C-alpha positions in Angstrom: 3.2 -53.3 -30.3 4.8 -53.8 -26.9 3.1 -55.6 -24.1 3.8 -55.1 -20.4 4.9 -58.3 -18.7 4.6 -58.1 -14.9 7.5 -60.4 -14.3 9.8 -58.5 -16.7 8.8 -55.2 -15.0 9.6 -56.7 -11.6 12.9 -58.0 -12.8 13.8 -54.6 -14.2 13.0 -53.0 -10.8 15.0 -55.7 -9.0 18.1 -55.2 -11.2 18.2 -51.5 -10.3 18.6 -52.4 -6.6 22.4 -52.6 -6.4 25.3 -50.2 -5.8 23.6 -48.5 -2.8 20.1 -48.4 -4.3 17.7 -50.3 -2.2 14.2 -49.4 -3.4 12.8 -49.1 -6.9 9.1 -48.3 -7.3 6.7 -47.5 -10.0 3.8 -45.5 -8.8 0.6 -44.1 -10.2 0.0 -40.4 -10.3 -1.6 -40.5 -6.8 1.5 -42.2 -5.3 0.1 -45.7 -5.0 2.5 -48.5 -5.9 2.0 -50.3 -9.2 5.2 -52.4 -8.9 8.1 -52.3 -6.4 11.3 -53.9 -5.5 12.3 -52.9 -1.9 15.2 -54.2 0.1 14.2 -52.0 3.0 10.8 -50.6 3.9 10.7 -47.1 2.3 7.1 -46.8 1.2 6.6 -43.5 3.1 9.6 -42.0 1.3 8.2 -43.0 -2.1 4.8 -41.6 -1.3 6.4 -38.2 -0.3 8.5 -38.2 -3.4 5.5 -38.8 -5.6 3.6 -36.0 -3.9 6.5 -33.6 -4.4 6.6 -34.6 -8.1 2.9 -34.1 -8.5 3.1 -30.7 -6.9 5.8 -29.6 -9.3 4.0 -30.9 -12.4 0.6 -29.5 -11.4 1.8 -26.1 -10.3 3.9 -25.7 -13.5 6.8 -24.3 -11.3 9.3 -26.6 -12.9 13.0 -25.9 -12.4 14.3 -23.1 -14.7 10.8 -22.6 -16.1 11.2 -25.7 -18.4 9.6 -29.2 -18.1 10.9 -31.0 -15.0 12.1 -34.4 -16.1 14.0 -35.7 -13.0 14.0 -34.6 -9.4 16.8 -35.6 -7.0 16.1 -35.1 -3.3 19.0 -35.5 -0.8 17.9 -36.3 2.7 19.7 -37.0 5.9 19.0 -40.7 5.5 19.4 -41.2 1.8 18.8 -39.9 -1.7 15.6 -40.1 -3.8 15.3 -39.7 -7.5 11.9 -39.4 -9.0 10.5 -38.7 -12.5 7.8 -39.5 -14.9 7.8 -42.5 -17.2 4.7 -42.6 -19.5 1.8 -41.7 -17.2 3.5 -43.2 -14.1 6.1 -42.0 -11.6 9.4 -43.9 -11.2 11.2 -43.6 -7.9 14.6 -44.9 -6.7 15.8 -44.6 -3.2 19.5 -45.0 -2.2 21.9 -44.7 0.7 23.3 -41.2 1.3 26.8 -42.5 0.3 25.6 -43.5 -3.2 27.1 -41.4 -5.9 24.4 -39.1 -7.5 25.8 -39.8 -11.0 25.3 -43.6 -10.5 21.8 -43.0 -9.2 20.8 -40.8 -12.1 22.4 -43.3 -14.6 20.4 -46.2 -13.2 17.3 -44.1 -13.1 17.7 -43.0 -16.8 18.5 -46.6 -17.9 15.5 -48.0 -16.1 13.2 -45.3 -17.4 14.3 -45.9 -21.0 13.8 -49.7 -20.6 10.3 -49.5 -19.3 8.9 -46.5 -21.1 7.7 -48.1 -24.3 5.8 -51.0 -22.6 4.2 -48.6 -20.1 3.1 -46.1 -22.7 0.9 -48.8 -24.3 -1.3 -49.3 -21.3 -3.9 -47.1 -19.8 -3.8 -45.6 -16.3 -6.0 -47.6 -13.9 
């Protein structure tokens, strides 16, 4: 059985913040932060990303008719990648110049790392 350790979760989010990524957040389904590592204040962006994610999941209008696993949003001021991990939403925010492949690789690695511990706890 895995147990979620708050310091380990925070450290994992902190480690993702490099190479142009400056915000890593774990949100509940309503978009409220559970844990975050932010080098710059981007809470509004995370909340918007969580809302977009929720709309796609609830409406069932996932890309190509399948299950949407990851959503990349390219904005004028940066890039956001958002997706589910257990019953939570993981969101990374990066500079516009950050390579999308690097962003997706870090997102996938972080999601895999925290999935098992998060799946053992209940939504609060």
